[in-house]
C-alpha positions in Angstrom: 2.1 69.9 8.7 -0.3 69.7 5.6 -3.5 67.9 5.9 -3.3 64.7 3.9 -5.9 65.9 1.2 -3.5 68.7 0.3 -0.5 66.1 0.0 -2.4 63.8 -2.4 -2.3 66.4 -5.3 1.4 66.9 -4.9 3.8 65.5 -7.4 5.9 62.6 -5.9 9.2 64.2 -6.8 8.6 67.0 -4.2 8.8 64.4 -1.6 12.4 63.5 -2.1 15.2 65.6 -1.0 16.4 67.9 -4.1 20.0 67.8 -2.9 20.2 63.9 -3.2 22.7 62.4 -5.6 21.0 59.3 -7.1 23.2 56.6 -8.4 22.9 52.8 -9.5 25.2 50.2 -9.1 24.9 46.8 -11.1 26.8 43.6 -9.7 26.8 40.1 -11.3 26.3 37.2 -8.8 27.6 33.6 -9.2 25.3 31.3 -7.2 21.7 32.3 -7.2 20.8 33.5 -3.5 19.2 31.1 -1.2 15.8 31.9 0.5 17.5 33.3 3.5 19.8 35.6 1.5 17.0 36.8 -0.8 15.0 37.7 2.5 18.1 39.5 3.8 18.6 41.4 0.5 15.1 42.5 0.7 15.8 44.0 4.2 18.8 46.0 2.5 15.9 48.3 1.1 15.2 49.3 4.6 18.9 50.9 4.9 18.4 54.7 5.0 19.9 55.9 1.5 18.7 52.6 -0.6 16.1 53.5 -3.0 15.5 50.4 -4.9 16.6 46.8 -5.5 16.0 44.9 -8.7 16.9 41.5 -9.8 17.3 40.3 -13.3 17.7 36.4 -12.8 18.4 35.8 -16.6 21.5 38.1 -16.5 22.4 37.1 -13.1 22.6 40.7 -12.1 21.2 43.0 -9.1 20.9 46.7 -9.6 20.9 49.0 -6.4 19.8 52.5 -6.5 21.2 54.6 -3.8 21.6 58.1 -2.5 25.2 59.0 -3.0 25.1 61.6 -0.2 24.4 58.9 2.3 26.2 55.8 0.9 28.9 54.9 -1.4 29.4 51.7 -3.8 31.6 50.0 -1.2 28.8 50.3 1.5 26.4 48.8 -0.9 28.9 46.1 -1.8 29.3 45.2 1.9 25.7 45.2 2.4 24.9 42.7 -0.2 28.0 40.5 1.0 26.5 40.5 4.5 23.2 39.5 3.2 24.9 36.5 1.6 24.9 37.4 -2.0 27.9 35.7 -4.0 29.0 39.0 -6.0 31.3 37.9 -8.7 31.9 41.6 -10.4 30.8 44.8 -10.3 29.3 45.9 -14.0 30.3 49.1 -15.6 27.2 50.8 -16.8 28.8 53.1 -19.0 31.8 52.6 -21.5 34.8 54.7 -22.1 34.7 57.4 -25.0 36.5 56.1 -28.0 40.0 57.3 -28.4 40.4 60.5 -30.5 41.5 59.9 -34.2 45.1 60.1 -34.9 46.1 63.3 -36.3 47.0 63.2 -40.1 50.7 63.1 -40.9 51.9 66.4 -42.0 53.2 66.3 -45.7 56.9 66.9 -46.1 57.8 70.6 -47.0 58.9 70.9 -50.8 62.6 71.4 -51.2 63.8 74.7 -52.7 
């Protein structure tokens, strides 16, 4: 184990597992969480694999950053529901690419 003074100079990125797959999921909630639900959601951060929890009260959304090698989206959804959050929908963070353009119609061959 390294002495504390040696660890102070190391970048924090080295502290995390490099094999981790970091993902975010965003949910829209209906009714704002009660005080008890808010405290329970704060405890979700203690679950191994959850990296962060961010509320956006204006948009009524919650963003959870998690390690996909430990958890999946359905587990995160279940943790929030059990904490008492009224989840209305899961929001997509990326849109689908636009469809490819239609190929131009080929001109008819001239008659001989």
